[in-house]
N, CA, C and O atoms as CSV, one atom per row, in Angstrom:
chain,resi,resn,atom,element,x,y,z
A,1,MET,N,N,60.742,66.989,66.629
A,1,MET,CA,C,62.001,66.820,66.620
A,1,MET,C,C,63.135,67.557,65.358
A,1,MET,O,O,63.931,68.457,65.628
A,2,ILE,N,N,63.021,67.127,64.411
A,2,ILE,CA,C,63.440,67.709,62.225
A,2,ILE,C,C,63.037,68.793,63.306
A,2,ILE,O,O,63.318,68.811,64.505
A,3,MET,N,N,62.251,69.751,62.503
A,3,MET,CA,C,61.318,71.279,63.389
A,3,MET,C,C,62.073,71.924,63.579
A,3,MET,O,O,62.408,72.943,62.975
A,4,GLN,N,N,63.000,70.848,65.567
A,4,GLN,CA,C,63.175,72.222,66.406
A,4,GLN,C,C,64.854,72.185,65.239
A,4,GLN,O,O,64.882,73.154,64.480
A,5,ALA,N,N,65.917,71.350,65.117
A,5,ALA,CA,C,67.106,70.806,64.414
A,5,ALA,C,C,67.110,71.813,63.472
A,5,ALA,O,O,67.988,72.676,63.432
A,6,ARG,N,N,66.131,71.747,62.675
A,6,ARG,CA,C,66.585,72.370,61.248
A,6,ARG,C,C,66.014,73.693,61.134
A,6,ARG,O,O,66.089,74.346,60.093
A,7,SER,N,N,65.349,74.169,62.365
A,7,SER,CA,C,64.693,75.598,62.104
A,7,SER,C,C,63.379,75.442,61.329
A,7,SER,O,O,62.828,76.462,61.742
A,8,CYS,N,N,62.544,74.919,60.548
A,8,CYS,CA,C,61.427,75.248,59.506
A,8,CYS,C,C,60.317,74.155,60.726
A,8,CYS,O,O,60.178,73.628,61.829
A,9,SER,N,N,59.658,74.500,59.037
A,9,SER,CA,C,58.014,74.305,59.273
A,9,SER,C,C,58.639,73.110,58.837
A,9,SER,O,O,59.682,72.763,58.282
A,10,ALA,N,N,56.873,72.264,59.629
A,10,ALA,CA,C,56.167,70.714,59.469
A,10,ALA,C,C,56.813,70.484,57.738
A,10,ALA,O,O,57.781,69.765,57.493
A,11,THR,N,N,56.055,71.242,56.713
A,11,THR,CA,C,56.056,70.730,55.888
A,11,THR,C,C,58.044,70.898,55.158
A,11,THR,O,O,58.588,70.409,54.168
A,12,GLU,N,N,58.398,71.549,55.946
A,12,GLU,CA,C,59.611,71.105,55.613
A,12,GLU,C,C,60.421,70.859,55.722
A,12,GLU,O,O,61.488,71.101,55.157
A,13,ALA,N,N,59.952,69.985,56.935
A,13,ALA,CA,C,60.441,68.392,57.997
A,13,ALA,C,C,59.762,67.200,57.379
A,13,ALA,O,O,60.433,66.184,57.562
A,14,VAL,N,N,58.822,67.023,56.809
A,14,VAL,CA,C,58.228,65.679,55.879
A,14,VAL,C,C,59.008,65.830,55.124
A,14,VAL,O,O,59.582,64.774,54.858
A,15,ALA,N,N,59.520,67.052,54.348
A,15,ALA,CA,C,59.927,66.516,53.083
A,15,ALA,C,C,61.826,66.566,53.346
A,15,ALA,O,O,62.578,66.062,52.513
A,16,PHE,N,N,62.354,67.263,54.640
A,16,PHE,CA,C,63.862,66.445,54.934
A,16,PHE,C,C,63.334,64.963,55.685
A,16,PHE,O,O,63.838,63.879,55.389
A,17,ALA,N,N,62.689,65.056,56.281
A,17,ALA,CA,C,62.361,63.559,56.083
A,17,ALA,C,C,62.121,62.265,55.582
A,17,ALA,O,O,62.105,61.254,56.284
A,18,ARG,N,N,61.944,62.296,54.429
A,18,ARG,CA,C,61.705,61.865,52.621
A,18,ARG,C,C,62.717,61.600,52.036
A,18,ARG,O,O,62.826,60.516,51.462
A,19,VAL,N,N,63.855,62.655,52.033
A,19,VAL,CA,C,65.274,62.594,51.366
A,19,VAL,C,C,66.156,62.174,52.570
A,19,VAL,O,O,67.184,61.825,51.991
A,20,ALA,N,N,66.377,61.996,53.898
A,20,ALA,CA,C,66.525,61.699,54.565
A,20,ALA,C,C,66.796,60.390,54.295
A,20,ALA,O,O,67.820,60.092,53.680
A,21,VAL,N,N,65.825,59.362,54.765
A,21,VAL,CA,C,64.793,58.206,53.897
A,21,VAL,C,C,65.568,58.087,52.896
A,21,VAL,O,O,66.693,57.737,53.254
A,22,LEU,N,N,65.415,58.286,51.321
A,22,LEU,CA,C,65.821,57.977,50.291
A,22,LEU,C,C,67.203,57.993,50.545
A,22,LEU,O,O,67.656,57.062,49.878
A,23,SER,N,N,68.066,58.515,51.114
A,23,SER,CA,C,69.748,58.825,50.772
A,23,SER,C,C,70.467,57.931,51.646
A,23,SER,O,O,71.653,58.076,51.946
A,24,LEU,N,N,69.825,57.142,51.986
A,24,LEU,CA,C,70.217,56.214,53.276
A,24,LEU,C,C,70.789,55.251,51.898
A,24,LEU,O,O,70.292,55.167,50.776
A,25,SER,N,N,71.902,54.643,52.407
A,25,SER,CA,C,72.830,53.675,52.374
A,25,SER,C,C,73.666,51.765,52.739
A,25,SER,O,O,74.104,51.322,53.801
A,26,ALA,N,N,73.621,51.413,52.013
A,26,ALA,CA,C,74.156,50.135,52.867
A,26,ALA,C,C,74.979,50.323,54.144
A,26,ALA,O,O,75.023,49.617,55.151
A,27,ASP,N,N,75.924,51.997,53.697
A,27,ASP,CA,C,76.703,52.001,54.710
A,27,ASP,C,C,76.173,52.917,55.771
A,27,ASP,O,O,76.943,53.454,56.568
A,28,CYS,N,N,74.878,53.109,55.803
A,28,CYS,CA,C,74.498,54.084,56.862
A,28,CYS,C,C,74.339,53.105,57.762
A,28,CYS,O,O,74.976,53.451,58.757
A,29,PHE,N,N,73.723,51.850,57.981
A,29,PHE,CA,C,73.123,50.620,58.665
A,29,PHE,C,C,73.854,50.482,59.806
A,29,PHE,O,O,75.012,50.064,59.805
A,30,SER,N,N,73.230,50.818,60.809
A,30,SER,CA,C,73.894,49.916,62.049
A,30,SER,C,C,74.045,48.888,62.974
A,30,SER,O,O,74.973,48.250,63.472
A,31,GLU,N,N,71.966,48.968,63.088
A,31,GLU,CA,C,71.422,47.461,63.931
A,31,GLU,C,C,70.178,47.610,63.596
A,31,GLU,O,O,69.420,48.541,63.325
A,32,THR,N,N,70.137,46.405,63.682
A,32,THR,CA,C,68.468,45.794,63.879
A,32,THR,C,C,68.744,45.944,65.339
A,32,THR,O,O,69.804,45.988,65.963
A,33,VAL,N,N,66.633,46.058,65.961
A,33,VAL,CA,C,66.384,46.390,67.324
A,33,VAL,C,C,65.154,45.772,67.182
A,33,VAL,O,O,64.486,46.051,66.186
A,34,ARG,N,N,64.615,44.761,68.228
A,34,ARG,CA,C,63.950,43.989,68.711
A,34,ARG,C,C,62.896,45.646,70.057
A,34,ARG,O,O,63.041,46.230,71.131
A,35,MET,N,N,61.894,45.567,68.768
A,35,MET,CA,C,60.829,46.847,70.219
A,35,MET,C,C,59.893,45.918,70.242
A,35,MET,O,O,60.101,44.748,69.919
A,36,ALA,N,N,58.352,46.559,70.781
A,36,ALA,CA,C,57.674,45.946,71.674
A,36,ALA,C,C,56.893,44.601,70.347
A,36,ALA,O,O,56.703,44.792,69.145
A,37,ARG,N,N,56.584,43.237,71.225
A,37,ARG,CA,C,55.439,42.627,70.328
A,37,ARG,C,C,56.815,42.115,69.350
A,37,ARG,O,O,56.526,42.218,68.158
A,38,ASP,N,N,57.961,41.691,69.534
A,38,ASP,CA,C,58.807,41.125,68.920
A,38,ASP,C,C,59.101,42.354,67.602
A,38,ASP,O,O,60.186,42.774,67.199
A,39,ALA,N,N,58.096,42.613,67.273
A,39,ALA,CA,C,58.212,43.088,65.732
A,39,ALA,C,C,60.624,44.169,65.549
A,39,ALA,O,O,61.488,44.510,66.357
A,40,GLU,N,N,60.529,44.176,64.620
A,40,GLU,CA,C,61.761,44.637,64.585
A,40,GLU,C,C,62.161,45.854,63.617
A,40,GLU,O,O,61.591,46.182,62.576
A,41,ALA,N,N,63.128,46.358,64.136
A,41,ALA,CA,C,63.354,47.795,62.704
A,41,ALA,C,C,64.748,48.207,63.080
A,41,ALA,O,O,65.151,48.577,64.183
A,42,ASP,N,N,65.357,48.082,62.039
A,42,ASP,CA,C,66.755,49.060,61.844
A,42,ASP,C,C,66.563,50.265,61.425
A,42,ASP,O,O,65.772,50.829,60.669
A,43,VAL,N,N,68.177,50.777,62.599
A,43,VAL,CA,C,68.650,51.953,63.082
A,43,VAL,C,C,69.675,52.040,61.448
A,43,VAL,O,O,69.981,51.126,60.682
A,44,TYR,N,N,69.879,53.012,61.406
A,44,TYR,CA,C,70.853,54.322,60.203
A,44,TYR,C,C,71.383,54.677,61.824
A,44,TYR,O,O,71.188,54.536,63.031
A,45,GLY,N,N,72.393,55.383,60.508
A,45,GLY,CA,C,73.101,57.005,61.053
A,45,GLY,C,C,73.756,57.133,59.843
A,45,GLY,O,O,74.217,56.340,59.022
A,46,LYS,N,N,73.686,58.251,59.934
A,46,LYS,CA,C,73.453,59.114,58.712
A,46,LYS,C,C,74.065,61.119,59.063
A,46,LYS,O,O,73.490,61.971,59.741
A,47,VAL,N,N,75.113,61.204,58.432
A,47,VAL,CA,C,75.705,63.535,58.586
A,47,VAL,C,C,74.888,63.767,57.334
A,47,VAL,O,O,75.026,63.086,56.318
A,48,ILE,N,N,74.033,64.760,57.461
A,48,ILE,CA,C,73.267,65.481,56.143
A,48,ILE,C,C,73.297,66.603,56.726
A,48,ILE,O,O,72.626,67.094,57.635
A,49,ASP,N,N,74.524,67.120,55.835
A,49,ASP,CA,C,74.476,68.690,56.341
A,49,ASP,C,C,75.416,69.298,56.748
A,49,ASP,O,O,75.486,70.519,56.609
A,50,GLY,N,N,76.594,68.401,57.496
A,50,GLY,CA,C,76.963,68.538,58.046
A,50,GLY,C,C,76.548,68.306,60.413
A,50,GLY,O,O,77.182,68.435,61.460
A,51,MET,N,N,74.775,67.832,59.851
A,51,MET,CA,C,74.542,67.546,61.068
A,51,MET,C,C,74.185,65.557,61.245
A,51,MET,O,O,74.091,64.630,60.440
A,52,PRO,N,N,74.096,65.678,62.595
A,52,PRO,CA,C,73.922,63.628,62.733
A,52,PRO,C,C,72.833,63.697,62.625
A,52,PRO,O,O,72.365,64.789,62.945
A,53,TRP,N,N,71.703,62.471,62.067
A,53,TRP,CA,C,70.677,61.875,62.182
A,53,TRP,C,C,70.507,60.189,62.331
A,53,TRP,O,O,70.724,59.372,61.436
A,54,TYR,N,N,70.174,59.978,63.357
A,54,TYR,CA,C,69.496,58.296,64.333
A,54,TYR,C,C,68.360,58.897,63.200
A,54,TYR,O,O,67.990,60.068,63.119
A,55,ILE,N,N,67.886,57.666,62.292
A,55,ILE,CA,C,66.513,57.253,61.841
A,55,ILE,C,C,66.314,55.694,61.940
A,55,ILE,O,O,66.987,54.756,61.512
A,56,LYS,N,N,65.156,55.761,62.652
A,56,LYS,CA,C,64.927,54.338,62.668
A,56,LYS,C,C,64.172,53.984,61.973
A,56,LYS,O,O,63.277,54.826,61.897
A,57,LEU,N,N,63.948,52.936,61.208
A,57,LEU,CA,C,62.888,52.018,59.795
A,57,LEU,C,C,62.121,50.630,60.535
A,57,LEU,O,O,62.596,49.874,61.382
A,58,ARG,N,N,60.858,50.603,59.931
A,58,ARG,CA,C,60.438,48.917,60.217
A,58,ARG,C,C,59.372,48.459,58.820
A,58,ARG,O,O,58.285,48.883,58.428
A,59,ALA,N,N,60.348,47.348,58.325
A,59,ALA,CA,C,60.187,47.168,56.503
A,59,ALA,C,C,58.170,46.657,57.177
A,59,ALA,O,O,58.069,46.347,58.364
A,60,ASP,N,N,56.877,46.654,56.295
A,60,ASP,CA,C,55.772,45.967,56.781
A,60,ASP,C,C,55.344,45.523,55.111
A,60,ASP,O,O,56.017,45.646,54.088
A,61,GLY,N,N,54.261,45.089,55.262
A,61,GLY,CA,C,53.698,44.301,53.236
A,61,GLY,C,C,53.727,45.420,52.956
A,61,GLY,O,O,54.275,45.383,51.855
A,62,ASP,N,N,53.474,46.680,53.220
A,62,ASP,CA,C,53.110,47.613,52.649
A,62,ASP,C,C,53.875,49.004,52.310
A,62,ASP,O,O,53.373,50.037,51.867
A,63,GLY,N,N,55.361,48.715,52.673
A,63,GLY,CA,C,56.435,48.982,52.552
A,63,GLY,C,C,57.456,49.494,53.760
A,63,GLY,O,O,58.205,48.638,54.230
A,64,VAL,N,N,57.539,51.104,54.388
A,64,VAL,CA,C,58.632,51.257,55.039
A,64,VAL,C,C,58.181,52.456,55.217
A,64,VAL,O,O,58.095,53.397,54.429
A,65,ASP,N,N,57.731,52.299,56.957
A,65,ASP,CA,C,57.538,52.927,57.803
A,65,ASP,C,C,58.574,53.633,58.502
A,65,ASP,O,O,59.434,52.920,59.021
A,66,LEU,N,N,58.710,55.182,58.662
A,66,LEU,CA,C,59.588,56.041,59.782
A,66,LEU,C,C,59.237,56.461,61.107
A,66,LEU,O,O,58.463,57.400,61.292
A,67,LEU,N,N,59.722,55.867,61.958
A,67,LEU,CA,C,59.423,55.700,63.482
A,67,LEU,C,C,60.268,57.089,63.976
A,67,LEU,O,O,59.913,58.258,64.130
A,68,SER,N,N,60.897,56.746,64.060
A,68,SER,CA,C,62.173,58.358,64.172
A,68,SER,C,C,63.357,58.609,62.925
A,68,SER,O,O,63.947,58.061,61.995
A,69,CYS,N,N,63.253,59.471,63.440
A,69,CYS,CA,C,64.388,60.981,62.653
A,69,CYS,C,C,64.912,62.019,63.824
A,69,CYS,O,O,64.067,62.734,64.363
A,70,HIS,N,N,66.114,62.100,64.172
A,70,HIS,CA,C,66.406,63.424,65.416
A,70,HIS,C,C,67.702,63.124,65.820
A,70,HIS,O,O,68.100,61.977,66.021
A,71,LEU,N,N,68.408,64.199,65.950
A,71,LEU,CA,C,69.916,64.056,66.739
A,71,LEU,C,C,70.222,62.958,67.858
A,71,LEU,O,O,69.451,62.430,68.660
A,72,PRO,N,N,71.302,62.819,67.700
A,72,PRO,CA,C,71.737,61.122,67.853
A,72,PRO,C,C,71.474,61.851,69.724
A,72,PRO,O,O,71.153,63.008,69.998
A,73,ASP,N,N,71.718,60.824,70.604
A,73,ASP,CA,C,72.161,61.148,71.460
A,73,ASP,C,C,73.189,60.643,72.520
A,73,ASP,O,O,73.377,60.865,73.716
A,74,ARG,N,N,74.068,59.474,71.072
A,74,ARG,CA,C,74.753,58.950,71.562
A,74,ARG,C,C,75.696,58.692,70.181
A,74,ARG,O,O,74.985,58.593,69.181
A,75,ASP,N,N,76.577,58.613,70.016
A,75,ASP,CA,C,76.997,57.998,68.678
A,75,ASP,C,C,76.784,56.937,67.922
A,75,ASP,O,O,76.203,56.147,68.666
A,76,ILE,N,N,76.924,56.401,66.770
A,76,ILE,CA,C,75.984,55.843,66.596
A,76,ILE,C,C,77.077,54.734,65.829
A,76,ILE,O,O,77.985,55.548,65.661
A,77,LYS,N,N,77.583,53.542,65.289
A,77,LYS,CA,C,78.579,53.056,64.854
A,77,LYS,C,C,78.054,52.291,63.543
A,77,LYS,O,O,77.371,51.326,63.885
A,78,THR,N,N,78.155,52.413,62.218
A,78,THR,CA,C,77.103,52.510,61.031
A,78,THR,C,C,78.306,51.385,60.181
A,78,THR,O,O,79.450,51.760,59.923
A,79,ARG,N,N,77.881,50.256,59.900
A,79,ARG,CA,C,78.617,49.908,58.580
A,79,ARG,C,C,79.574,50.603,57.982
A,79,ARG,O,O,80.531,49.836,58.084
A,80,GLY,N,N,79.997,51.656,57.362
A,80,GLY,CA,C,80.680,53.088,57.028
A,80,GLY,C,C,81.517,53.541,58.371
A,80,GLY,O,O,82.612,54.060,58.152
A,81,GLY,N,N,81.153,53.411,59.577
A,81,GLY,CA,C,82.166,54.212,60.310
A,81,GLY,C,C,81.339,54.721,60.885
A,81,GLY,O,O,80.204,54.713,60.410
A,82,VAL,N,N,81.699,55.571,62.550
A,82,VAL,CA,C,80.715,56.452,63.798
A,82,VAL,C,C,80.109,57.841,63.330
A,82,VAL,O,O,80.678,58.919,63.160
A,83,VAL,N,N,78.888,57.513,63.188
A,83,VAL,CA,C,78.582,58.670,63.422
A,83,VAL,C,C,77.899,59.628,64.528
A,83,VAL,O,O,76.892,59.472,65.219
A,84,SER,N,N,78.960,60.822,64.418
A,84,SER,CA,C,78.971,61.422,65.963
A,84,SER,C,C,78.352,62.163,66.206
A,84,SER,O,O,78.202,63.155,65.493
A,85,CYS,N,N,77.646,61.940,67.498
A,85,CYS,CA,C,76.898,62.730,68.420
A,85,CYS,C,C,77.030,64.104,68.439
A,85,CYS,O,O,76.165,64.977,68.375
A,86,THR,N,N,78.339,64.183,68.543
A,86,THR,CA,C,78.958,65.660,68.426
A,86,THR,C,C,79.147,66.393,67.161
A,86,THR,O,O,79.824,67.418,67.251
A,87,VAL,N,N,78.656,66.056,65.926
A,87,VAL,CA,C,79.119,66.425,64.533
A,87,VAL,C,C,78.095,67.752,64.866
A,87,VAL,O,O,77.179,67.138,65.414
A,88,ARG,N,N,77.715,69.035,64.880
A,88,ARG,CA,C,76.888,69.662,64.559
A,88,ARG,C,C,77.934,71.575,63.815
A,88,ARG,O,O,78.880,72.241,64.236
A,89,PRO,N,N,77.059,71.668,62.700
A,89,PRO,CA,C,77.480,73.081,62.571
A,89,PRO,C,C,77.642,74.209,63.658
A,89,PRO,O,O,76.888,74.894,64.350
A,90,GLY,N,N,79.469,74.015,63.402
A,90,GLY,CA,C,80.256,74.668,64.382
A,90,GLY,C,C,80.519,74.642,65.523
A,90,GLY,O,O,80.694,75.549,66.336
A,91,ARG,N,N,80.565,73.123,65.640
A,91,ARG,CA,C,81.287,72.743,66.844
A,91,ARG,C,C,82.597,71.918,66.257
A,91,ARG,O,O,83.623,72.074,66.919
A,92,GLY,N,N,82.698,70.963,64.964
A,92,GLY,CA,C,83.428,70.162,64.225
A,92,GLY,C,C,83.243,68.605,64.526
A,92,GLY,O,O,82.057,68.282,64.591
A,93,ARG,N,N,83.725,68.059,64.630
A,93,ARG,CA,C,84.033,66.259,63.956
A,93,ARG,C,C,84.225,65.749,65.884
A,93,ARG,O,O,84.461,64.581,66.193
């Protein structure tokens, strides 16, 4: 999904995902969701380079797993405000 949204290579997509995760703050937090087998994951929303991103992370004893990083299909209410799914370069807010 990153490769399509950003028109980039796989290597660039991995680098983008790393930067996206490292740039998250408490204001980007949206909610904790329950997944299969009672596992929990945290959902974040952030606008990066004028594009909205849905990011889902799961922490375990070994670190943090990136479960999702894609353009959102709905607005994401975060602690810092709403990340609009319609924010796209050339489309306004």
